[in-house]
MARBABA-683364 format. One record per residue (C-alpha): residue number from 0; x, y, z. Coordinates in steps of 0.02 Angstrom, whole numbers, plus 50000, padded with zeros to 5 digits. Last residue first. Layout:
<atoms>
     i      px      py      pz
   NUM       X       Y       Z
...
</atoms>
This chain:
<atoms>
     i      px      py      pz
   252   63368   52494   51462
   251   63495   52629   51509
   250   63593   52611   51671
   249   63627   52780   51751
   248   63808   52813   51792
   247   63849   52831   51975
   246   63863   52653   52041
   245   63914   52552   51888
   244   64037   52687   51839
   243   64111   52688   52014
   242   64128   52499   52014
   241   64214   52502   51843
   240   64329   52646   51894
   239   64379   52558   52055
   238   64409   52392   51966
   237   64516   52473   51832
   236   64612   52568   51965
   235   64644   52409   52064
   234   64704   52315   51909
   233   64827   52450   51859
   232   64787   52590   51739
   231   64906   52663   51611
   230   64822   52787   51496
   229   64784   52808   51310
   228   64861   52638   51272
   227   64879   52591   51089
   226   64821   52450   50978
   225   64714   52363   51109
   224   64568   52484   51092
   223   64583   52484   50902
   222   64584   52293   50899
   221   64428   52290   51007
   220   64338   52409   50888
   219   64390   52321   50728
   218   64249   52192   50719
   217   64121   52331   50740
   216   64183   52426   50585
   215   64259   52596   50618
   214   64219   52777   50657
   213   64337   52879   50766
   212   64272   53043   50838
   211   64363   53205   50884
   210   64306   53300   50730
   209   64372   53165   50614
   208   64445   52991   50627
   207   64397   52867   50491
   206   64436   52681   50487
   205   64431   52615   50310
   204   64310   52582   50168
   203   64154   52637   50263
   202   64002   52628   50148
   201   63848   52629   50258
   200   63789   52509   50390
   199   63851   52435   50553
   198   63970   52576   50602
   197   64045   52561   50776
   196   64074   52738   50839
   195   64219   52771   50957
   194   64238   52909   51087
   193   64401   52919   51187
   192   64375   52949   51372
   191   64495   53049   51479
   190   64529   53001   51658
   189   64586   53085   51818
   188   64565   52958   51959
   187   64469   53016   52114
   186   64332   52891   52079
   185   64185   53012   52092
   184   64266   53164   52014
   183   64360   53076   51875
   182   64211   52965   51834
   181   64092   53113   51824
   180   64208   53218   51716
   179   64247   53071   51601
   178   64062   53033   51575
   177   64029   53214   51529
   176   64176   53217   51408
   175   64117   53056   51326
   174   63940   53124   51305
   173   64010   53284   51227
   172   64116   53183   51104
   171   63967   53072   51062
   170   63850   53218   51026
   169   63985   53319   50937
   168   64025   53179   50814
   167   63845   53150   50763
   166   63812   53338   50748
   165   63969   53363   50645
   164   63928   53227   50519
   163   63909   53349   50375
   162   63793   53291   50237
   161   63828   53226   50062
   160   63851   53047   50120
   159   63899   53056   50302
   158   64044   53178   50301
   157   64166   53214   50442
   156   64265   53374   50426
   155   64451   53406   50452
   154   64495   53399   50268
   153   64373   53276   50193
   152   64338   53128   50305
   151   64230   52985   50245
   150   64069   52888   50267
   149   63983   52853   50101
   148   63798   52815   50120
   147   63754   52680   49993
   146   63715   52547   50124
   145   63593   52666   50214
   144   63659   52710   50385
   143   63694   52615   50545
   142   63753   52674   50716
   141   63831   52603   50873
   140   63916   52690   51020
   139   64079   52654   51110
   138   64147   52762   51251
   137   64327   52717   51290
   136   64432   52714   51449
   135   64618   52679   51468
   134   64748   52549   51422
   133   64731   52438   51576
   132   64543   52428   51553
   131   64376   52518   51553
   130   64254   52505   51408
   129   64089   52600   51419
   128   63962   52533   51294
   127   63801   52598   51215
   126   63819   52782   51259
   125   63688   52894   51339
   124   63651   53078   51315
   123   63622   53188   51468
   122   63498   53202   51611
   121   63585   53076   51720
   120   63760   53040   51651
   119   63735   52889   51541
   118   63776   52705   51527
   117   63704   52572   51410
   116   63825   52427   51428
   115   63975   52411   51544
   114   64127   52322   51473
   113   64275   52284   51588
   112   64447   52253   51519
   111   64576   52139   51601
   110   64639   52052   51446
   109   64523   51901   51458
   108   64369   52011   51434
   107   64439   52107   51286
   106   64408   51996   51135
   105   64248   51905   51182
   104   64179   52047   51286
   103   64203   52175   51148
   102   64133   52063   51012
   101   63976   52023   51113
   100   63948   52207   51152
    99   63970   52253   50969
    98   63837   52130   50908
    97   63713   52171   51047
    96   63738   52358   51024
    95   63704   52342   50839
    94   63535   52260   50863
    93   63476   52146   50723
    92   63330   52147   50601
    91   63307   52336   50609
    90   63348   52363   50425
    89   63503   52463   50473
    88   63557   52322   50587
    87   63530   52190   50453
    86   63620   52287   50314
    85   63780   52183   50322
    84   63672   52027   50307
    83   63625   52078   50130
    82   63804   52102   50074
    81   63860   51942   50161
    80   63723   51838   50079
    79   63768   51905   49906
    78   63953   51876   49938
    77   63919   51696   49989
    76   63809   51663   49837
    75   63940   51738   49721
    74   64077   51631   49799
    73   63968   51476   49784
    72   63936   51510   49600
    71   64120   51538   49563
    70   64170   51383   49663
    69   64043   51276   49572
    68   64106   51339   49404
    67   64287   51309   49452
    66   64243   51130   49501
    65   64149   51102   49338
    64   64300   51161   49240
    63   64419   51049   49338
    62   64303   50900   49309
    61   64300   50937   49123
    60   64490   50954   49122
    59   64515   50779   49195
    58   64705   50789   49212
    57   64784   50963   49217
    56   64891   50999   49065
    55   64932   51177   49122
    54   64845   51267   48978
    53   64714   51133   48953
    52   64660   51139   49135
    51   64674   51328   49143
    50   64561   51349   48992
    49   64436   51223   49059
    48   64430   51307   49230
    47   64406   51478   49151
    46   64260   51413   49049
    45   64181   51329   49200
    44   64202   51488   49303
    43   64117   51588   49165
    42   63973   51466   49171
    41   63963   51492   49360
    40   63963   51680   49333
    39   63820   51666   49209
    38   63725   51550   49326
    37   63748   51677   49466
    36   63687   51814   49351
    35   63525   51719   49324
    34   63505   51692   49511
    33   63532   51878   49545
    32   63402   51923   49414
    31   63276   51806   49494
    30   63307   51881   49667
    29   63285   52061   49605
    28   63108   52079   49673
    27   63162   52013   49843
    26   63299   52143   49858
    25   63185   52280   49791
    24   63059   52242   49927
    23   63194   52234   50062
    22   63267   52402   50011
    21   63094   52482   50003
    20   63058   52422   50179
    19   63221   52495   50242
    18   63198   52659   50148
    17   63029   52679   50235
    16   62871   52665   50131
    15   62762   52817   50095
    14   62755   52790   49907
    13   62833   52623   49862
    12   62686   52547   49767
    11   62648   52708   49671
    10   62461   52693   49639
     9   62425   52872   49692
     8   62553   52940   49572
     7   62708   53026   49636
     6   62780   53179   49546
     5   62624   53287   49528
     4   62592   53260   49712
     3   62430   53242   49807
     2   62336   53335   49941
     1   62232   53427   49811
     0   62266   53362   49634
</atoms>
């Protein structure tokens, strides 16, 4: 058929939809199945509770079984909510830079670190957060991928699913180098900037460092920054670098 496809029929309900919209549609469609499985897990919890109660002579075995069933159902409900909420940034329901910025300020603000949001060298790529503190300077960006995208390092290469992540790594490494050059020149303090990428979506089992970039969960970014100093900066140097960055680096909306 002219203009059509032999693989996708015209009445295909998902044809032309974004992966995010398709994900939400399938999520809603599978709600009944999830509820049925929750009842099955709750029943399994009841059975386990009864067995344990009789095995260890726990008083009121029926009550113990019911309690285990409730706990099993609640745990499944909590895990289901967490799994769906973990895709919120990828689905466009939340902003990754807002989440990471809040975490950085909450955990680093009282330790002498300054967090500047949305900074860029004029005419070049921007980064979501510039962190300046006693331990050095970091450029932190945010990204989200499909929940089934495996993020891993093989050899020296970064992989995002079945694709190389070299372009993602190079963009943030280059932006960090540009920011470091400008700060060093304008503040008169030689600095290097370590690039970090807060991953809000995708399958990231552990922190990955490859091709000059470290990828980690948002809640771990502040811990990574505090885990080891890259430089030693006193309070005056931190203040000078922060004021210089605020003055010379373009503020992104």
